[in-house]
Structures are given as structure tokens and as C-alpha cells.
N, C-alpha and C positions, 0 to 999 in steps of 0.2 A: 874518772875509771877508763882505765885501757882494756879495750876488749880485740882481739882477733880471733874471727871466724871463719873457718874451713869449710870448705863444700866441695862436692864433685866425686867423691871417692866412691868407691862400688867395686863390683865384681866383674873382670872383664875377662875374655879369652887371650891366650899369648898371642900377640902380634896385633891386639888392637890398641885404642887410644882413649886415653881420659884427659880431663881438663880439669885440674883443682883451681878454685878461687880461696881468695884470702880476705875478707873486708876489715879495714881496721876503723876503729874509733877511739877518741879520746888521745890521740898523737898527732903531732903536724906532720902528719904521713910523707911528704913531698920530701921532708928532711932525714928521712929515715932511709938507712939500708933494710931490704928484705930478703928473706931465705928461706928456702926451703930443706928440710931437714926430713931425714926418716930412720923408723925404727923397727929393725924384725925382733920378733920373739928371742930373746936370750941374748940378745947384741947391743952392742952401743948406740947411741943415735948418731947418725952420720949426716956429714953436710951433702945435700943434691944439688942444690944451685943458689946462687946471689946474685943480685941485683943492688948495686950502688946508687944512693940518690941521684948520681948524674946518668944513671942508665946502663953503667959497665956491668958483662955479667961474667959469672966465675961459673964451672960445671964440674963435679964430678967426674972423671973418668970414665966409670961405669954407665954415664947417662947423655955423655957428649954424643951428638948427632943424634940424638931420640929425643931429647926433651928440650924445652925452651922455656925460658923464665922471661916474663913481663909484666910491666906496673903500668897501671893507669892513674895518677895522682887526681885527676877529676873524681872519679868513682872511691879515691882510698882503697884501692883493691890490688893485690898481685897474684898473677897467675902463672901457674905451670901447666904446659901442655907436653903432654908424656905419649910419646908414639912408639910404635915397634915394642911393646910392652912384652916383659920375660917374668916369668914365674919367680925370678930373683928379685925382683922390682916390689915383691909382696912384701909391705911392711903399712904403719902407721905414719901418716906425711903430717908434719908439724912445720906451721908458718911461725918463723921469728923476724920480730922488727927491732931493729939496732941501732943507738944511737952512741958509738963509740966515744965519741969526744966529751958526752956526759954520763960514760958508762951507765947506759942505760939498753935494757933488754928486756924484752916481753916475748912469750910464747902462746900459741893457741893452744886448742884442746887437741888436734888431731883430728883426721880423717883415714880412715881405714881403706887402702887399695890392696885389693886381691886379685892375681893374674891367675886362673888355671890354665891348664893343659891343655 
């Protein structure tokens, strides 16, 4: 059974930092591309950052230079370091594991990030 469990969300003041973690089980983690997405109330779920199995990264323009995605294949964990947080970063953040060649995609349950003024 595949599980992706996010943690690290919470309430932080504008300008602050948080680090999200997503621990995977039930998949060969090192072979999967991993990503963070977010969804604010009334909005669609948007890409925040992705990291391929080989470590290449991609970011949404709105978070470039503020957020960093990384992975630890030994711990089967993907991280999202979020710095200089803004109120518009407030959303539920979701972890995703993807193996496109096999059309496999898995989502976590999400973790709430709230940035106050």
C-alpha cells in the first residue's frame, strides 16, 4: 500500500520559514519523481516544485528563490524548505509521487500552511 505522509505545516508570520516533509512508503522511492503542490480555498491545485529521480528541480515562478525542494532517497523523504513566506503562500500543501513511464501517480493527504501578516 502506497502512503505519502506530509508534515511540517503550521502557522507562521509573514517573512518566516517552514520546512515541509513527505515520507513515502510502498514505492521504490528513488525511481519516482516527487513534487509539492498547493491549493488555496476556491483555487485549483497548482504546482509548487518538483524534483526528478536524478535530482533535477523545477519551481513555480512565484516561489523561485524562496523555496527549495530536496530529497533523501535513504529516508524516502522529500522536503520543501520555504523561506520569506508571504500571505499568498497560504494553502494546503500536497506531496505527489509520480512514475510517468508507468502512469503511476500518488498523492498525500496534505498539510496546512497559514501565513499571517
